[in-house]
DRENDO-1510 file (C-alpha; in Angstrom, 1 decimal, always signed):
<recs>
REC; n; res; u; v; w
REC; 1; UNK; +74.4; +39.8; -19.2 .
REC; 2; UNK; +73.6; +43.3; -19.4 .
REC; 3; UNK; +75.9; +45.8; -17.5 .
REC; 4; UNK; +73.1; +47.3; -15.7 .
REC; 5; UNK; +72.0; +43.9; -14.4 .
REC; 6; UNK; +75.5; +42.8; -13.4 .
REC; 7; UNK; +76.0; +45.9; -11.3 .
REC; 8; UNK; +72.8; +45.6; -9.7 .
REC; 9; UNK; +72.8; +41.9; -8.9 .
REC; 10; UNK; +74.7; +42.3; -5.5 .
REC; 11; UNK; +72.3; +44.5; -4.3 .
REC; 12; UNK; +69.3; +42.4; -5.5 .
REC; 13; UNK; +70.8; +39.6; -3.7 .
REC; 14; UNK; +71.1; +41.6; -0.6 .
REC; 15; UNK; +67.6; +42.8; -1.0 .
REC; 16; UNK; +66.3; +39.2; -1.7 .
REC; 17; UNK; +68.0; +37.9; +1.6 .
REC; 18; UNK; +66.6; +40.8; +3.7 .
REC; 19; UNK; +63.0; +40.1; +2.3 .
REC; 20; UNK; +63.3; +36.3; +2.8 .
REC; 21; UNK; +64.7; +36.7; +6.3 .
REC; 22; UNK; +62.3; +39.3; +7.6 .
REC; 23; UNK; +59.5; +37.4; +6.1 .
REC; 24; UNK; +60.4; +34.2; +7.7 .
REC; 25; UNK; +60.9; +36.3; +11.0 .
REC; 26; UNK; +57.3; +37.6; +10.7 .
REC; 27; UNK; +55.7; +34.3; +9.8 .
REC; 28; UNK; +57.3; +32.3; +12.5 .
REC; 29; UNK; +56.6; +35.2; +15.2 .
REC; 30; UNK; +53.1; +34.8; +14.2 .
REC; 31; UNK; +52.9; +31.3; +14.6 .
REC; 32; UNK; +54.5; +31.2; +18.1 .
REC; 33; UNK; +52.1; +34.1; +19.1 .
REC; 34; UNK; +49.3; +32.0; +18.0 .
REC; 35; UNK; +50.3; +29.0; +19.8 .
REC; 36; UNK; +50.7; +30.9; +23.0 .
REC; 37; UNK; +47.1; +32.2; +22.8 .
REC; 38; UNK; +45.9; +28.8; +21.9 .
REC; 39; UNK; +47.4; +27.1; +25.1 .
REC; 40; UNK; +44.7; +24.7; +26.7 .
REC; 41; UNK; +46.3; +24.8; +30.1 .
REC; 42; UNK; +46.6; +28.7; +30.2 .
REC; 43; UNK; +44.2; +30.2; +32.9 .
REC; 44; UNK; +44.3; +33.7; +31.4 .
REC; 45; UNK; +45.5; +35.5; +28.3 .
REC; 46; UNK; +49.4; +35.3; +28.2 .
REC; 47; UNK; +51.3; +38.3; +28.6 .
REC; 48; UNK; +52.0; +40.5; +25.2 .
REC; 49; UNK; +55.6; +40.8; +26.5 .
REC; 50; UNK; +56.4; +37.1; +25.8 .
REC; 51; UNK; +55.4; +37.2; +22.2 .
REC; 52; UNK; +56.9; +40.5; +21.6 .
REC; 53; UNK; +60.3; +39.0; +22.9 .
REC; 54; UNK; +60.0; +35.8; +20.5 .
REC; 55; UNK; +59.2; +38.5; +17.6 .
REC; 56; UNK; +62.2; +40.8; +18.6 .
REC; 57; UNK; +64.5; +37.9; +18.6 .
REC; 58; UNK; +63.6; +36.7; +15.4 .
REC; 59; UNK; +63.7; +40.0; +13.9 .
REC; 60; UNK; +67.2; +40.7; +15.5 .
REC; 61; UNK; +68.6; +37.4; +13.8 .
REC; 62; UNK; +67.3; +38.6; +10.5 .
REC; 63; UNK; +68.7; +41.9; +10.7 .
REC; 64; UNK; +72.0; +40.3; +11.6 .
REC; 65; UNK; +71.8; +37.9; +8.7 .
REC; 66; UNK; +71.1; +40.7; +6.3 .
REC; 67; UNK; +74.0; +42.7; +7.6 .
REC; 68; UNK; +76.3; +40.0; +7.4 .
REC; 69; UNK; +75.4; +39.2; +3.7 .
REC; 70; UNK; +75.8; +42.9; +3.0 .
REC; 71; UNK; +79.2; +43.2; +4.4 .
REC; 72; UNK; +80.3; +39.7; +3.6 .
REC; 73; UNK; +80.6; +38.6; +7.1 .
REC; 74; UNK; +79.0; +36.0; +9.3 .
REC; 75; UNK; +76.6; +36.7; +11.8 .
REC; 76; UNK; +79.2; +36.2; +14.6 .
REC; 77; UNK; +81.5; +38.4; +12.9 .
REC; 78; UNK; +78.9; +41.4; +12.7 .
REC; 79; UNK; +78.2; +41.1; +16.4 .
REC; 80; UNK; +82.0; +40.9; +17.3 .
REC; 81; UNK; +82.7; +44.1; +15.5 .
REC; 82; UNK; +79.8; +46.1; +17.1 .
REC; 83; UNK; +80.6; +44.8; +20.5 .
REC; 84; UNK; +82.1; +48.3; +21.7 .
REC; 85; UNK; +79.0; +50.1; +20.6 .
REC; 86; UNK; +76.7; +47.6; +22.3 .
REC; 87; UNK; +78.7; +48.1; +25.5 .
REC; 88; UNK; +78.4; +51.7; +25.5 .
REC; 89; UNK; +74.6; +51.7; +24.7 .
REC; 90; UNK; +74.0; +49.0; +27.6 .
REC; 91; UNK; +75.7; +51.2; +30.2 .
REC; 92; UNK; +73.7; +54.1; +28.9 .
REC; 93; UNK; +70.4; +52.3; +29.3 .
REC; 94; UNK; +71.4; +50.1; +32.2 .
REC; 95; UNK; +68.1; +51.0; +34.0 .
REC; 96; UNK; +66.0; +50.3; +30.9 .
REC; 97; UNK; +67.7; +46.9; +30.4 .
REC; 98; UNK; +67.2; +46.0; +34.1 .
REC; 99; UNK; +63.4; +46.9; +33.8 .
REC; 100; UNK; +63.2; +44.7; +30.6 .
REC; 101; UNK; +65.1; +41.7; +31.8 .
REC; 102; UNK; +62.9; +41.9; +34.9 .
REC; 103; UNK; +59.9; +42.2; +32.6 .
REC; 104; UNK; +60.9; +39.0; +30.7 .
REC; 105; UNK; +61.4; +37.3; +34.1 .
REC; 106; UNK; +58.1; +38.1; +35.1 .
REC; 107; UNK; +56.5; +36.9; +32.1 .
REC; 108; UNK; +58.3; +33.6; +32.0 .
REC; 109; UNK; +57.6; +33.0; +35.8 .
REC; 110; UNK; +54.1; +34.5; +35.6 .
REC; 111; UNK; +53.5; +35.3; +39.2 .
REC; 112; UNK; +50.5; +37.1; +37.9 .
REC; 113; UNK; +48.6; +37.3; +34.7 .
REC; 114; UNK; +46.3; +39.9; +32.7 .
REC; 115; UNK; +43.1; +40.6; +34.7 .
REC; 116; UNK; +44.7; +39.5; +38.2 .
REC; 117; UNK; +44.3; +41.5; +41.3 .
REC; 118; UNK; +47.7; +42.1; +43.0 .
REC; 119; UNK; +49.1; +44.0; +45.9 .
REC; 120; UNK; +52.7; +45.2; +45.9 .
REC; 121; UNK; +54.4; +45.3; +49.2 .
REC; 122; UNK; +51.4; +45.9; +51.0 .
REC; 123; UNK; +51.2; +49.5; +49.7 .
REC; 124; UNK; +49.9; +49.5; +46.1 .
REC; 125; UNK; +47.2; +47.3; +44.8 .
REC; 126; UNK; +45.2; +47.1; +41.5 .
REC; 127; UNK; +44.1; +44.9; +38.5 .
REC; 128; UNK; +46.6; +44.1; +35.8 .
REC; 129; UNK; +45.7; +45.7; +32.6 .
REC; 130; UNK; +49.2; +45.7; +30.8 .
REC; 131; UNK; +52.6; +43.9; +31.1 .
REC; 132; UNK; +55.0; +45.8; +29.0 .
REC; 133; UNK; +58.7; +45.6; +28.3 .
REC; 134; UNK; +59.7; +48.2; +31.0 .
REC; 135; UNK; +56.5; +48.8; +33.1 .
REC; 136; UNK; +53.4; +47.0; +34.3 .
REC; 137; UNK; +50.2; +48.8; +34.7 .
REC; 138; UNK; +47.6; +48.6; +37.2 .
REC; 139; UNK; +44.2; +49.8; +37.5 .
REC; 140; UNK; +43.1; +50.7; +41.1 .
REC; 141; UNK; +39.7; +50.7; +42.5 .
REC; 142; UNK; +39.4; +54.3; +42.1 .
REC; 143; UNK; +39.8; +53.9; +38.3 .
REC; 144; UNK; +43.3; +55.5; +38.3 .
REC; 145; UNK; +46.3; +53.8; +36.6 .
REC; 146; UNK; +49.7; +53.2; +38.4 .
REC; 147; UNK; +52.7; +52.4; +36.5 .
REC; 148; UNK; +55.3; +50.7; +37.9 .
REC; 149; UNK; +59.0; +49.7; +36.5 .
REC; 150; UNK; +59.3; +45.8; +36.3 .
REC; 151; UNK; +62.5; +45.8; +38.1 .
REC; 152; UNK; +60.7; +47.4; +41.3 .
REC; 153; UNK; +57.9; +44.7; +41.0 .
REC; 154; UNK; +60.7; +42.0; +40.9 .
REC; 155; UNK; +62.6; +43.4; +44.0 .
REC; 156; UNK; +59.4; +43.6; +46.2 .
REC; 157; UNK; +56.7; +41.3; +48.0 .
REC; 158; UNK; +53.8; +40.5; +45.7 .
REC; 159; UNK; +50.5; +39.1; +46.7 .
REC; 160; UNK; +48.2; +37.7; +44.0 .
REC; 161; UNK; +44.5; +37.7; +45.2 .
REC; 162; UNK; +43.4; +36.1; +42.0 .
REC; 163; UNK; +45.6; +32.9; +42.3 .
REC; 164; UNK; +45.4; +29.8; +42.6 .
REC; 165; UNK; +41.7; +30.9; +42.9 .
REC; 166; UNK; +39.6; +34.1; +42.9 .
REC; 167; UNK; +38.0; +33.4; +46.4 .
REC; 168; UNK; +40.2; +33.6; +49.7 .
REC; 169; UNK; +40.0; +34.0; +53.4 .
REC; 170; UNK; +40.6; +37.2; +55.3 .
REC; 171; UNK; +39.6; +38.3; +59.0 .
REC; 172; UNK; +38.7; +41.3; +61.1 .
REC; 173; UNK; +39.8; +41.5; +64.7 .
REC; 174; UNK; +37.7; +43.0; +67.6 .
REC; 175; UNK; +37.9; +43.2; +71.3 .
REC; 176; UNK; +35.5; +42.0; +73.8 .
REC; 177; UNK; +34.7; +41.9; +77.5 .
REC; 178; UNK; +36.6; +39.3; +79.4 .
REC; 179; UNK; +33.9; +38.6; +81.6 .
REC; 180; UNK; +31.8; +36.8; +78.8 .
REC; 181; UNK; +31.9; +32.9; +78.5 .
REC; 182; UNK; +34.3; +32.1; +75.6 .
REC; 183; UNK; +31.7; +29.3; +74.2 .
REC; 184; UNK; +28.8; +31.6; +74.0 .
REC; 185; UNK; +31.0; +34.3; +72.8 .
REC; 186; UNK; +32.2; +32.5; +69.8 .
REC; 187; UNK; +28.8; +31.4; +68.8 .
REC; 188; UNK; +27.2; +35.0; +69.1 .
REC; 189; UNK; +30.3; +36.4; +66.9 .
REC; 190; UNK; +29.9; +33.4; +64.5 .
REC; 191; UNK; +26.4; +33.6; +63.9 .
REC; 192; UNK; +26.4; +37.4; +63.4 .
REC; 193; UNK; +29.2; +37.2; +60.7 .
REC; 194; UNK; +27.1; +34.7; +58.9 .
REC; 195; UNK; +24.3; +37.4; +58.3 .
REC; 196; UNK; +26.8; +39.3; +55.9 .
REC; 197; UNK; +25.3; +38.8; +52.4 .
REC; 198; UNK; +28.2; +38.7; +50.1 .
REC; 199; UNK; +30.6; +36.3; +52.0 .
REC; 200; UNK; +30.9; +32.6; +51.2 .
REC; 201; UNK; +28.6; +30.6; +53.1 .
REC; 202; UNK; +31.0; +27.7; +52.7 .
REC; 203; UNK; +33.3; +27.3; +54.3 .
REC; 204; UNK; +31.5; +29.0; +57.2 .
REC; 205; UNK; +33.1; +31.8; +59.3 .
REC; 206; UNK; +35.4; +30.8; +62.2 .
REC; 207; UNK; +36.0; +32.6; +65.4 .
REC; 208; UNK; +39.3; +32.2; +67.3 .
REC; 209; UNK; +40.7; +34.0; +70.6 .
REC; 210; UNK; +44.0; +35.5; +69.7 .
REC; 211; UNK; +45.1; +37.0; +73.0 .
REC; 212; UNK; +44.2; +39.5; +75.8 .
REC; 213; UNK; +45.6; +43.0; +76.4 .
REC; 214; UNK; +44.3; +45.9; +78.4 .
REC; 215; UNK; +41.2; +46.4; +76.1 .
REC; 216; UNK; +40.1; +43.0; +76.7 .
REC; 217; UNK; +39.9; +39.8; +74.9 .
REC; 218; UNK; +41.3; +39.7; +71.4 .
REC; 219; UNK; +38.8; +37.8; +68.8 .
REC; 220; UNK; +39.5; +37.3; +65.3 .
REC; 221; UNK; +36.6; +36.6; +62.9 .
REC; 222; UNK; +37.7; +34.9; +59.7 .
REC; 223; UNK; +35.3; +34.5; +56.5 .
REC; 224; UNK; +35.6; +33.8; +52.9 .
REC; 225; UNK; +35.5; +36.5; +50.2 .
REC; 226; UNK; +34.2; +35.6; +46.7 .
REC; 227; UNK; +36.8; +37.8; +44.9 .
REC; 228; UNK; +39.1; +40.7; +45.6 .
REC; 229; UNK; +36.3; +43.1; +44.1 .
REC; 230; UNK; +34.1; +42.0; +47.0 .
REC; 231; UNK; +36.8; +42.4; +49.9 .
REC; 232; UNK; +35.5; +46.1; +51.1 .
REC; 233; UNK; +31.8; +45.4; +50.7 .
REC; 234; UNK; +32.3; +41.8; +52.8 .
REC; 235; UNK; +34.3; +43.6; +55.3 .
REC; 236; UNK; +31.8; +46.3; +56.0 .
REC; 237; UNK; +28.9; +43.9; +56.3 .
REC; 238; UNK; +30.8; +41.6; +58.4 .
REC; 239; UNK; +31.8; +44.6; +60.7 .
REC; 240; UNK; +28.2; +45.9; +60.8 .
REC; 241; UNK; +26.6; +42.6; +61.8 .
REC; 242; UNK; +29.5; +41.9; +64.5 .
REC; 243; UNK; +29.2; +45.4; +66.1 .
REC; 244; UNK; +25.4; +45.2; +66.0 .
REC; 245; UNK; +25.7; +41.8; +68.0 .
REC; 246; UNK; +28.2; +43.1; +70.4 .
REC; 247; UNK; +25.8; +46.0; +71.4 .
REC; 248; UNK; +22.8; +43.9; +71.6 .
REC; 249; UNK; +24.6; +41.3; +74.1 .
REC; 250; UNK; +26.7; +44.0; +75.9 .
REC; 251; UNK; +30.2; +42.5; +74.8 .
REC; 252; UNK; +32.2; +45.7; +74.8 .
REC; 253; UNK; +34.9; +46.3; +77.4 .
REC; 254; UNK; +33.7; +48.5; +80.2 .
REC; 255; UNK; +37.1; +49.8; +81.2 .
REC; 256; UNK; +40.9; +49.0; +80.3 .
REC; 257; UNK; +42.3; +46.3; +82.3 .
REC; 258; UNK; +45.2; +46.8; +84.4 .
REC; 259; UNK; +48.0; +44.1; +84.8 .
REC; 260; UNK; +49.2; +43.7; +88.4 .
REC; 261; UNK; +52.9; +42.5; +88.7 .
REC; 262; UNK; +54.0; +40.8; +91.9 .
REC; 263; UNK; +57.8; +40.8; +92.9 .
REC; 264; UNK; +59.3; +38.0; +94.7 .
REC; 265; UNK; +61.1; +39.1; +98.0 .
</recs>
């Protein structure tokens, strides 16, 4: 065997192991990614983070295998010898790690998918356009981006307006004169809400008395919205028709009510 070949044989062996390991990792990652995209039971496109996570784990295994072969150690030995470095780096990027782990948990639990309209803690709402390693990006109604850390999303209350279906029920509340007959009152408000063009006709709107205070009877009018995008339009239409009917039938409270308390002597 020539001398140059004998000297370069270890390096060629390491190079071959590296090529084989990373090629296998790339092929396996591509297969897993394709399988995730072709799931027949998937309602929407799976988050890219999940396939990225699988690819990262596979390439990490390939890297550890290559380093182990290069230094003549096993994968466990390489990990053990670099434990201190990993600990120091983990402490320095603990917030990044928290966001990343939260992103992994969100991808596995899937409380929302790409394209869903969600609301975070009754404060921030928008359509999910990207689920990344550290952050989730929302596109608001005003066509602006909101970027939220995944750990923040995981800790707060989340409402998904696109699941389990796109349509949902919401309501408005008005005050009416207590002197009106409840049955006629309900029929007037129900018929007025039905005139809204964009709400669902089935199920039909419903009217409920929710209480009474100094401003009169509190009446809730519930109706079904086709999707979150139609929410504001449906609310405006229902309000318009309800207020028009209240003016026509003189349903507004004339003056505030005053409660009289009697004390036992």
